[in-house]
All heavy atoms as an XYZ file, in Angstrom:
705
protein
N    -136.385    125.602    -19.613
C    -137.746    125.063    -20.106
C    -138.368    124.138    -19.041
O    -137.640    123.509    -18.324
C    -137.333    124.092    -21.354
C    -138.459    123.401    -21.981
S    -138.072    122.515    -23.373
C    -137.742    123.730    -24.551
N    -139.619    124.385    -18.846
C    -140.477    123.605    -17.826
C    -140.576    122.117    -18.229
O    -140.535    121.752    -19.466
C    -141.750    124.244    -17.635
C    -141.762    125.563    -17.152
C    -143.120    126.094    -17.016
C    -143.174    127.496    -16.445
N    -144.566    128.022    -16.150
N    -140.668    121.224    -17.302
C    -140.804    119.852    -17.458
C    -142.160    119.522    -18.328
O    -142.207    118.579    -19.064
C    -140.679    118.934    -16.346
C    -141.866    119.115    -15.319
C    -141.974    120.018    -14.276
C    -143.015    118.318    -15.366
N    -143.316    119.847    -13.838
C    -143.908    118.855    -14.329
C    -143.400    117.175    -16.089
C    -145.153    118.322    -14.015
C    -144.729    116.641    -15.877
C    -145.515    117.116    -14.884
N    -143.251    120.332    -18.098
C    -144.342    120.082    -18.838
C    -144.203    120.407    -20.403
O    -144.802    119.798    -21.166
C    -145.519    120.984    -18.257
O    -145.176    122.318    -18.231
C    -145.919    120.450    -16.895
N    -143.401    121.328    -20.576
C    -143.032    121.748    -21.987
C    -142.331    120.628    -22.642
O    -142.587    120.070    -23.785
C    -142.345    122.963    -22.192
O    -143.065    124.084    -21.665
N    -141.373    120.027    -21.994
C    -140.567    118.866    -22.525
C    -141.393    117.681    -22.692
O    -141.275    116.907    -23.730
C    -139.407    118.634    -21.442
C    -138.401    119.680    -21.415
C    -138.723    117.269    -21.971
C    -137.320    119.575    -20.369
N    -142.346    117.396    -21.828
C    -143.253    116.272    -21.984
C    -144.168    116.517    -23.072
O    -144.553    115.486    -23.803
C    -144.081    116.227    -20.592
C    -145.017    114.925    -20.667
C    -144.321    113.636    -20.583
C    -145.913    115.009    -19.338
N    -144.690    117.638    -23.401
C    -145.442    117.957    -24.607
C    -144.782    117.776    -25.810
O    -145.207    117.080    -26.729
C    -146.148    119.386    -24.488
N    -143.448    118.270    -25.891
C    -142.709    117.988    -27.016
C    -142.315    116.572    -27.214
O    -142.384    116.081    -28.317
C    -141.348    118.837    -26.832
C    -141.701    120.389    -26.942
C    -140.201    118.503    -27.864
C    -140.597    121.319    -26.439
N    -142.074    115.781    -26.139
C    -141.943    114.427    -26.291
C    -143.075    113.765    -26.850
O    -142.974    112.881    -27.712
C    -141.485    113.747    -24.920
C    -141.433    112.248    -25.056
C    -140.339    111.697    -25.474
C    -142.529    111.419    -24.585
C    -140.227    110.300    -25.575
C    -142.450    110.090    -24.591
C    -141.386    109.447    -25.151
O    -141.369    108.162    -25.266
N    -144.208    114.026    -26.487
C    -145.508    113.440    -26.931
C    -145.624    113.786    -28.449
O    -146.036    112.857    -29.278
C    -146.665    114.008    -26.151
N    -145.327    114.955    -28.903
C    -145.426    115.323    -30.244
C    -144.411    114.457    -31.017
O    -144.695    113.968    -32.133
C    -145.111    116.798    -30.520
C    -146.272    117.698    -30.096
C    -145.841    119.201    -30.126
C    -147.527    117.443    -30.825
N    -143.164    114.347    -30.553
C    -142.169    113.595    -31.232
C    -142.609    112.096    -31.213
O    -142.203    111.390    -32.269
C    -140.809    113.759    -30.534
C    -139.947    114.877    -31.104
C    -139.424    115.900    -30.238
C    -139.868    115.212    -32.400
C    -138.689    116.862    -30.611
C    -139.073    116.285    -32.870
C    -138.617    117.166    -31.941
N    -143.234    111.628    -30.157
C    -143.549    110.201    -30.165
C    -144.594    109.829    -31.192
O    -144.480    108.888    -31.894
C    -144.164    109.816    -28.827
C    -144.317    108.380    -28.712
C    -143.426    107.481    -28.286
C    -145.416    107.512    -29.010
N    -143.899    106.205    -28.199
C    -145.149    106.277    -28.774
C    -146.664    107.852    -29.494
C    -146.103    105.264    -29.071
C    -147.711    106.951    -29.886
C    -147.385    105.511    -29.595
N    -145.616    110.752    -31.384
C    -146.678    110.469    -32.401
C    -146.066    110.625    -33.748
O    -146.315    109.720    -34.617
C    -147.778    111.455    -32.185
C    -148.679    111.451    -33.350
C    -148.490    111.240    -30.950
N    -145.115    111.597    -33.972
C    -144.558    111.725    -35.330
C    -143.684    110.453    -35.600
O    -143.712    109.887    -36.630
C    -143.745    112.957    -35.365
C    -143.063    113.190    -36.608
S    -141.902    114.686    -36.522
C    -140.553    114.133    -35.495
N    -142.956    109.974    -34.612
C    -142.122    108.810    -34.724
C    -142.895    107.619    -35.020
O    -142.478    106.698    -35.962
C    -141.209    108.579    -33.511
O    -140.351    109.750    -33.275
N    -143.964    107.443    -34.247
C    -144.846    106.261    -34.429
C    -145.421    106.337    -35.939
O    -145.319    105.219    -36.631
C    -145.964    106.195    -33.609
N    -145.761    107.407    -36.459
C    -146.330    107.414    -37.789
C    -145.175    107.110    -38.891
O    -145.394    106.467    -39.913
C    -147.026    108.628    -38.210
C    -148.484    108.516    -37.742
C    -148.857    109.441    -36.627
C    -149.386    107.785    -38.226
C    -150.181    109.288    -36.171
C    -150.638    107.693    -37.861
C    -151.123    108.532    -36.792
N    -144.035    107.585    -38.528
C    -142.768    107.527    -39.512
C    -142.332    106.148    -39.533
O    -142.069    105.481    -40.631
C    -141.730    108.516    -39.093
C    -140.385    108.079    -39.860
C    -142.021    109.907    -39.435
N    -142.359    105.374    -38.376
C    -141.877    104.006    -38.326
C    -142.868    102.935    -38.647
O    -142.541    101.719    -38.775
C    -141.451    103.806    -36.868
C    -140.221    104.597    -36.331
C    -139.888    104.284    -34.836
C    -138.850    104.229    -37.090
N    -144.016    103.330    -38.760
C    -145.235    102.400    -38.919
C    -144.981    101.366    -40.145
O    -145.229    100.219    -39.974
C    -146.656    103.249    -39.211
C    -147.836    102.437    -39.076
C    -147.911    101.710    -37.611
C    -149.023    103.430    -39.186
N    -144.541    101.885    -41.373
C    -144.299    100.881    -42.408
C    -143.171    100.073    -42.307
O    -143.005     99.152    -43.150
C    -144.394    101.847    -43.605
C    -143.851    103.182    -43.127
C    -144.360    103.257    -41.712
N    -142.165    100.234    -41.496
C    -140.894     99.537    -41.452
C    -141.056     98.290    -40.815
O    -141.617     98.129    -39.717
C    -139.836    100.393    -40.857
C    -139.408    101.552    -41.643
C    -139.834    102.798    -41.211
C    -138.591    101.445    -42.710
C    -139.388    103.954    -41.978
C    -138.223    102.579    -43.457
C    -138.620    103.934    -43.007
N    -140.675     97.166    -41.491
C    -140.623     95.798    -40.895
C    -141.909     95.169    -41.025
O    -142.072     94.036    -40.553
N    -142.982     95.670    -41.648
C    -144.197     95.042    -41.881
C    -144.219     94.305    -43.291
O    -143.765     94.908    -44.262
C    -145.353     96.108    -41.814
C    -146.640     95.462    -42.000
C    -145.298     96.720    -40.602
N    -144.770     93.192    -43.298
C    -144.738     92.357    -44.618
C    -146.223     91.872    -44.639
O    -147.037     91.683    -43.877
C    -143.840     91.092    -44.489
C    -142.361     91.481    -44.410
C    -141.484     90.441    -44.783
C    -140.046     90.833    -44.397
N    -139.564     91.848    -45.311
N    -146.592     91.790    -45.984
C    -147.885     91.469    -46.355
C    -148.007     89.896    -46.270
O    -146.980     89.222    -46.213
C    -148.311     91.839    -47.858
O    -147.396     91.246    -48.793
C    -148.177     93.362    -47.852
N    -149.093     89.398    -46.458
C    -149.415     87.966    -46.416
C    -148.638     87.353    -47.722
O    -148.171     86.190    -47.553
C    -150.910     87.551    -46.454
C    -151.609     87.968    -45.200
N    -151.900     89.125    -44.712
C    -152.114     87.079    -44.162
C    -152.350     89.051    -43.516
N    -152.604     87.840    -43.169
N    -148.672     87.935    -48.754
C    -148.098     87.406    -50.032
C    -146.536     87.393    -49.770
O    -145.983     86.297    -50.302
C    -148.393     88.368    -51.132
C    -149.836     88.236    -51.687
O    -150.497     87.215    -51.319
O    -150.353     89.207    -52.113
N    -145.908     88.382    -49.201
C    -144.508     88.300    -48.854
C    -144.034     87.253    -47.948
O    -142.990     86.688    -47.987
C    -144.061     89.759    -48.376
C    -144.051     90.830    -49.286
C    -143.889     92.077    -48.817
O    -144.170     92.240    -47.591
O    -143.451     93.027    -49.419
N    -144.962     86.899    -47.008
C    -144.613     85.851    -46.083
C    -145.033     84.482    -46.421
O    -144.907     83.439    -45.805
C    -145.283     86.278    -44.732
C    -144.679     87.462    -43.983
C    -145.385     87.664    -42.627
C    -143.160     87.146    -43.707
N    -146.063     84.446    -47.497
C    -146.532     83.143    -48.044
C    -147.579     82.643    -47.119
O    -147.874     81.393    -46.991
N    -148.333     83.465    -46.346
C    -149.419     83.129    -45.520
C    -150.692     83.273    -46.226
O    -150.851     84.152    -47.038
C    -149.414     84.081    -44.193
C    -150.439     83.593    -43.320
C    -148.073     83.966    -43.570
N    -151.679     82.382    -45.938
C    -152.944     82.426    -46.663
C    -153.832     83.646    -46.211
O    -153.912     83.947    -45.049
C    -153.764     81.048    -46.203
C    -155.055     80.974    -47.072
C    -155.681     79.689    -46.822
O    -154.997     78.759    -46.653
O    -156.974     79.652    -46.915
N    -154.502     84.339    -47.045
C    -155.184     85.479    -46.685
C    -156.572     85.174    -46.354
O    -157.090     84.138    -46.697
C    -155.353     86.547    -47.856
C    -154.046     87.252    -48.177
C    -154.357     88.175    -49.106
C    -153.846     87.711    -50.548
N    -153.999     88.772    -51.634
N    -157.285     85.916    -45.503
C    -158.715     85.809    -45.180
C    -159.433     86.370    -46.349
O    -159.189     87.413    -46.861
C    -159.024     86.581    -43.788
C    -160.403     86.548    -43.458
C    -158.040     86.134    -42.736
N    -160.632     85.657    -46.628
C    -161.507     86.236    -47.774
C    -161.987     87.673    -47.508
O    -162.367     87.908    -46.344
C    -162.580     85.214    -47.657
C    -162.179     83.914    -47.176
C    -161.046     84.466    -46.166
N    -161.753     88.447    -48.542
C    -162.137     89.778    -48.345
C    -161.108     90.721    -47.836
O    -161.311     91.977    -47.766
N    -159.907     90.174    -47.524
C    -158.876     91.004    -46.882
C    -158.099     91.742    -48.047
O    -157.955     91.283    -49.139
C    -157.856     90.007    -46.300
C    -156.601     90.660    -45.808
C    -155.748     89.608    -45.102
O    -156.202     88.610    -44.560
N    -154.479     89.915    -45.199
N    -157.772     93.091    -47.728
C    -156.919     93.817    -48.704
C    -155.533     93.224    -48.874
O    -154.862     92.532    -48.022
C    -156.803     95.282    -48.015
N    -155.140     93.237    -50.129
C    -153.770     92.731    -50.480
C    -152.642     93.377    -49.740
O    -151.628     92.775    -49.429
C    -153.543     92.989    -52.037
C    -154.369     92.084    -52.833
O    -154.888     91.041    -52.315
O    -154.645     92.520    -54.004
N    -152.822     94.637    -49.252
C    -151.745     95.381    -48.572
C    -151.882     95.246    -47.020
O    -151.186     95.786    -46.362
C    -151.891     96.835    -48.889
O    -153.189     97.355    -48.456
N    -152.849     94.276    -46.427
C    -152.875     94.196    -45.089
C    -151.680     93.514    -44.486
O    -151.216     92.548    -45.083
C    -154.112     93.463    -44.694
N    -151.272     94.017    -43.325
C    -150.003     93.426    -42.804
C    -150.173     92.131    -42.171
O    -151.239     91.848    -41.604
C    -149.655     94.496    -41.709
C    -150.718     95.187    -41.351
C    -151.572     95.253    -42.627
N    -149.259     91.296    -42.247
C    -149.477     89.715    -41.658
C    -148.674     89.802    -40.378
O    -148.966     88.859    -39.520
C    -148.924     88.791    -42.698
N    -147.695     90.646    -40.107
C    -146.923     90.558    -38.941
C    -146.779     91.773    -38.214
O    -145.766     92.187    -37.770
C    -145.449     90.090    -39.363
C    -144.661     91.122    -40.196
O    -145.318     91.928    -40.893
N    -143.498     90.996    -40.061
N    -147.929     92.545    -38.087
C    -147.961     93.792    -37.343
C    -147.726     93.545    -35.852
O    -148.507     92.754    -35.298
C    -149.228     94.512    -37.637
C    -149.307     95.897    -36.816
C    -148.351     96.777    -37.211
C    -150.212     96.089    -35.942
C    -148.561     98.060    -36.571
C    -150.302     97.186    -35.244
C    -149.420     98.241    -35.474
N    -146.734     94.178    -35.330
C    -146.370     94.017    -33.852
C    -146.359     95.422    -33.223
O    -145.428     96.111    -33.211
C    -144.997     93.466    -33.786
C    -144.997     91.878    -34.132
C    -143.694     91.281    -33.910
N    -143.208     91.146    -35.243
C    -141.998     90.802    -35.662
N    -141.113     90.711    -34.551
N    -141.545     90.599    -36.884
N    -147.468     95.822    -32.583
C    -147.636     97.128    -32.044
C    -146.547     97.403    -30.836
O    -146.199     98.466    -30.733
C    -149.053     97.238    -31.626
C    -149.612     95.883    -31.553
C    -148.854     95.045    -32.510
N    -146.358     96.338    -30.132
C    -145.375     96.503    -29.002
C    -144.074     96.948    -29.486
O    -143.387     97.882    -28.920
N    -143.655     96.326    -30.531
C    -142.294     96.748    -31.110
C    -142.370     98.128    -31.708
O    -141.340     98.981    -31.513
C    -141.872     95.714    -32.274
C    -140.493     96.032    -32.847
C    -140.264     95.019    -33.786
N    -139.592     93.917    -33.122
C    -139.041     92.870    -33.671
N    -138.958     92.787    -35.015
N    -138.573     91.858    -32.942
N    -143.461     98.468    -32.257
C    -143.507     99.928    -32.861
C    -143.557    100.936    -31.686
O    -142.911    101.914    -31.680
C    -144.880    100.010    -33.591
C    -145.269    101.391    -34.043
C    -144.240    101.840    -35.126
C    -146.764    101.549    -34.528
N    -144.106    100.573    -30.553
C    -144.229    101.569    -29.503
C    -142.925    101.651    -28.839
O    -142.525    102.806    -28.551
C    -145.183    100.992    -28.400
C    -145.046    101.806    -27.071
C    -146.672    101.169    -28.917
N    -142.167    100.569    -28.764
C    -140.699    100.597    -28.161
C    -139.850    101.580    -29.062
O    -139.171    102.265    -28.570
C    -140.245     99.245    -27.980
C    -138.904     99.195    -27.410
C    -138.826     99.704    -25.984
C    -138.379     97.762    -27.386
N    -139.866    101.252    -30.488
C    -139.018    101.977    -31.198
C    -139.361    103.504    -31.263
O    -138.532    104.300    -31.340
C    -139.188    101.332    -32.639
C    -138.447    100.125    -32.865
C    -138.839     99.627    -34.226
N    -138.171     98.290    -34.529
C    -138.172     97.560    -35.579
N    -138.932     98.018    -36.638
N    -137.530     96.494    -35.772
N    -140.685    103.867    -31.316
C    -141.200    105.182    -31.207
C    -140.692    105.790    -29.876
O    -140.263    106.946    -29.860
C    -142.674    105.171    -31.432
N    -140.799    105.031    -28.828
C    -140.218    105.664    -27.591
C    -138.857    106.009    -27.491
O    -138.406    106.975    -27.171
C    -140.482    104.583    -26.491
C    -139.871    104.769    -25.086
C    -140.503    105.750    -24.261
C    -138.720    104.237    -24.780
C    -139.897    105.919    -23.010
C    -138.095    104.486    -23.603
C    -138.818    105.485    -22.594
N    -137.960    105.087    -28.061
C    -136.503    105.391    -28.188
C    -136.267    106.408    -29.124
O    -135.512    107.433    -28.826
C    -135.689    104.216    -28.581
C    -134.354    104.363    -29.056
C    -135.860    103.014    -27.563
N    -136.895    106.543    -30.294
C    -136.639    107.634    -31.321
C    -137.166    108.873    -30.761
O    -136.383    110.028    -30.992
C    -137.245    107.288    -32.648
C    -137.056    108.333    -33.702
C    -135.563    108.607    -34.017
C    -137.824    107.936    -35.048
N    -138.199    108.941    -30.076
C    -138.823    110.239    -29.603
C    -137.870    110.673    -28.372
O    -137.780    111.954    -28.247
C    -140.257    110.027    -29.067
N    -137.387    109.785    -27.541
C    -136.439    110.194    -26.456
C    -135.322    110.929    -27.013
O    -134.738    111.890    -26.641
C    -136.094    108.962    -25.611
N    -134.694    110.281    -28.110
C    -133.519    110.788    -28.717
C    -133.827    112.199    -29.347
O    -133.025    113.259    -29.088
C    -132.992    109.901    -29.691
C    -131.696    110.551    -30.569
C    -132.386    108.649    -29.174
N    -134.738    112.323    -29.993
C    -135.205    113.624    -30.675
C    -135.652    114.727    -29.648
O    -135.069    115.751    -29.896
C    -136.369    113.394    -31.686
C    -136.048    112.489    -32.941
C    -137.380    112.418    -33.719
C    -135.050    113.229    -33.740
N    -136.165    114.311    -28.618
C    -136.556    115.278    -27.509
C    -135.257    115.653    -26.823
O    -135.063    116.923    -26.565
C    -137.431    114.654    -26.508
O    -138.687    114.141    -27.208
C    -137.831    115.525    -25.435
N    -134.316    114.745    -26.506
C    -133.041    115.152    -25.925
C    -132.272    116.068    -26.851
O    -131.688    117.083    -26.345
C    -132.130    113.845    -25.687
N    -132.186    115.850    -28.152
C    -131.573    116.857    -29.043
C    -132.391    118.052    -29.159
O    -131.623    119.246    -29.135
C    -131.516    116.171    -30.509
C    -130.577    114.999    -30.642
C    -130.710    114.465    -32.042
C    -129.084    115.607    -30.444
N    -133.645    118.098    -29.032
C    -134.396    119.496    -29.019
C    -133.993    120.201    -27.802
O    -133.863    121.480    -27.908
C    -135.871    119.223    -29.005
C    -136.634    120.383    -29.223
C    -136.924    120.939    -30.543
C    -137.185    120.977    -28.118
C    -137.713    122.206    -30.553
C    -137.844    122.070    -28.140
C    -138.148    122.704    -29.359
O    -139.059    123.764    -29.480
N    -134.115    119.584    -26.662
C    -133.858    120.266    -25.355
C    -132.318    120.838    -25.359
O    -132.120    121.910    -24.852
C    -134.152    119.475    -24.063
C    -133.575    119.995    -22.908
C    -135.690    119.164    -24.111
N    -131.417    119.990    -25.685
C    -130.027    120.419    -25.730
C    -129.748    121.539    -26.764
O    -129.125    122.416    -26.449
C    -129.213    119.261    -26.199
C    -128.897    118.148    -25.112
C    -128.208    116.999    -25.677
C    -128.244    118.764    -23.822
N    -130.528    121.580    -27.880
C    -130.354    122.759    -28.877
C    -131.090    123.847    -28.167
O    -130.584    125.037    -28.338
C    -131.121    122.441    -30.067
C    -130.915    123.477    -31.118
O    -129.840    123.843    -31.444
N    -132.089    123.990    -31.551
N    -132.189    123.764    -27.387
C    -132.756    124.955    -26.675
C    -131.736    125.449    -25.716
O    -131.686    126.684    -25.544
C    -134.020    124.452    -25.944
C    -134.699    125.537    -25.257
C    -135.528    126.410    -26.079
C    -134.681    125.693    -23.905
C    -136.149    127.411    -25.288
C    -135.244    126.669    -23.196
C    -136.034    127.441    -23.834
N    -131.122    124.654    -25.063
C    -130.243    125.007    -23.911
C    -128.917    125.668    -24.514
O    -128.433    126.928    -24.111
C    -129.814    123.973    -22.960
C    -131.002    123.414    -22.202
C    -128.506    124.274    -21.963
C    -130.693    122.079    -21.407
N    -128.282    125.106    -25.473
C    -126.924    125.505    -26.053
C    -127.038    126.466    -27.245
O    -126.154    126.961    -27.682
C    -126.029    124.354    -26.279
C    -125.778    123.559    -24.923
C    -126.216    122.337    -24.731
C    -124.843    124.251    -24.029
C    -125.964    121.598    -23.693
C    -124.755    123.638    -22.817
C    -125.079    122.239    -22.647
O    -124.756    121.566    -21.396
N    -128.268    126.370    -27.991
C    -128.457    127.304    -29.036
C    -127.570    126.777    -30.289
O    -127.130    127.796    -30.913
N    -127.501    125.638    -30.601
C    -126.645    125.199    -31.663
C    -127.314    125.648    -33.034
O    -126.519    126.125    -33.872
C    -126.623    123.603    -31.741
C    -125.927    123.043    -30.633
C    -124.824    123.574    -29.910
C    -126.215    121.847    -29.962
N    -124.494    122.694    -28.931
C    -125.337    121.691    -28.857
C    -127.223    120.884    -30.180
C    -125.275    120.517    -28.200
C    -127.230    119.759    -29.479
C    -126.307    119.637    -28.363
N    -128.553    125.502    -33.215
C    -129.343    126.031    -34.395
C    -130.349    126.948    -34.007
O    -131.171    126.671    -33.250
C    -129.880    124.910    -35.180
C    -128.838    123.744    -35.607
C    -130.691    125.212    -36.461
C    -129.421    122.576    -36.144
N    -130.244    128.229    -34.503
C    -131.178    129.230    -34.244
C    -132.089    129.602    -35.357
O    -131.827    129.098    -36.581
N    -133.017    130.552    -35.235
C    -133.887    131.045    -36.246
C    -133.040    131.591    -37.445
O    -133.414    131.355    -38.567
C    -134.930    132.010    -35.786
C    -135.794    132.616    -36.904
C    -135.672    131.371    -34.545
N    -132.111    132.354    -37.101
C    -131.171    132.832    -38.092
C    -130.548    131.952    -39.026
O    -130.191    132.262    -40.193
C    -130.168    133.917    -37.535
C    -129.235    133.258    -36.655
C    -129.739    133.037    -35.228
O    -130.823    133.583    -34.869
O    -128.883    132.296    -34.425
N    -130.200    130.742    -38.502
C    -129.587    129.737    -39.377
C    -130.517    128.808    -40.373
O    -130.031    128.454    -41.274
C    -129.099    128.577    -38.280
C    -127.973    129.118    -37.418
O    -127.303    130.042    -37.911
O    -127.959    128.728    -36.343
N    -131.801    129.041    -40.036
C    -132.805    128.352    -41.015
C    -133.621    129.432    -41.761
O    -134.681    129.095    -42.361
C    -133.654    127.418    -40.223
C    -132.913    126.328    -39.576
C    -134.401    128.121    -39.081
N    -133.223    130.642    -41.617
C    -133.979    131.709    -42.388
C    -133.303    131.880    -43.914
O    -132.473    132.610    -44.027
C    -133.773    133.135    -41.658
C    -134.586    134.273    -42.288
O    -135.499    133.863    -43.109
O    -134.336    135.399    -42.042
N    -133.966    130.967    -44.615
C    -133.445    130.960    -46.075
C    -133.941    132.112    -46.891
O    -133.468    132.364    -48.012
C    -133.635    129.655    -46.641
C    -133.114    128.426    -45.885
C    -134.023    127.555    -45.375
C    -131.722    128.313    -45.732
C    -133.536    126.464    -44.617
C    -131.317    127.231    -45.122
C    -132.033    126.287    -44.488
N    -135.023    132.817    -46.494
C    -135.661    133.910    -47.334
C    -134.844    135.169    -47.026
O    -135.197    136.111    -47.711
C    -137.079    133.889    -46.955
C    -137.872    132.707    -47.274
C    -139.339    132.915    -46.814
C    -137.869    132.376    -48.742
N    -134.033    135.255    -46.130
C    -133.397    136.632    -45.885
C    -132.458    136.999    -47.079
O    -132.383    138.165    -47.248
C    -132.454    136.550    -44.506
O    -131.559    135.501    -44.840
N    -132.024    136.131    -47.771
C    -131.075    136.349    -48.928
C    -131.973    136.974    -50.022
O    -131.669    137.806    -50.818
C    -130.265    135.205    -49.326
N    -133.281    136.445    -50.124
C    -134.008    136.957    -51.117
C    -134.612    138.373    -50.823
O    -134.843    139.144    -51.890
C    -135.354    136.102    -51.247
C    -134.967    134.790    -51.754
C    -136.264    133.740    -51.723
C    -134.288    134.638    -53.204
N    -134.671    138.726    -49.607
C    -135.289    140.081    -49.076
C    -134.063    141.106    -49.415
O    -134.449    142.327    -49.479
C    -135.676    140.117    -47.895
C    -136.891    139.298    -47.565
C    -137.437    139.376    -46.224
N    -137.490    137.995    -45.666
C    -137.201    137.603    -44.475
N    -136.793    138.520    -43.586
N    -137.136    136.393    -44.155
N    -132.873    140.729    -49.438
C    -131.789    141.636    -49.700
C    -131.246    142.170    -48.567
O    -130.664    142.882    -48.112
């Protein structure tokens, strides 16, 4: 596998990881007991830390990319392993 392919797969995993991790650890103003700004949505985060999100997404994407590349090299899970419709075809 070329390094550019690995980089592209890492970027996809990073974006996916960032969106998955986005709601974790975020609390609203009501949960923290902080005063809201007039006109602010009730669900707006009070403690959003993008640096922490980027770091967590970096680590998770690195682990997922490593597992993907290792699976590509050693072939632990192949197409035949996830073909659940073959039993229906007979």
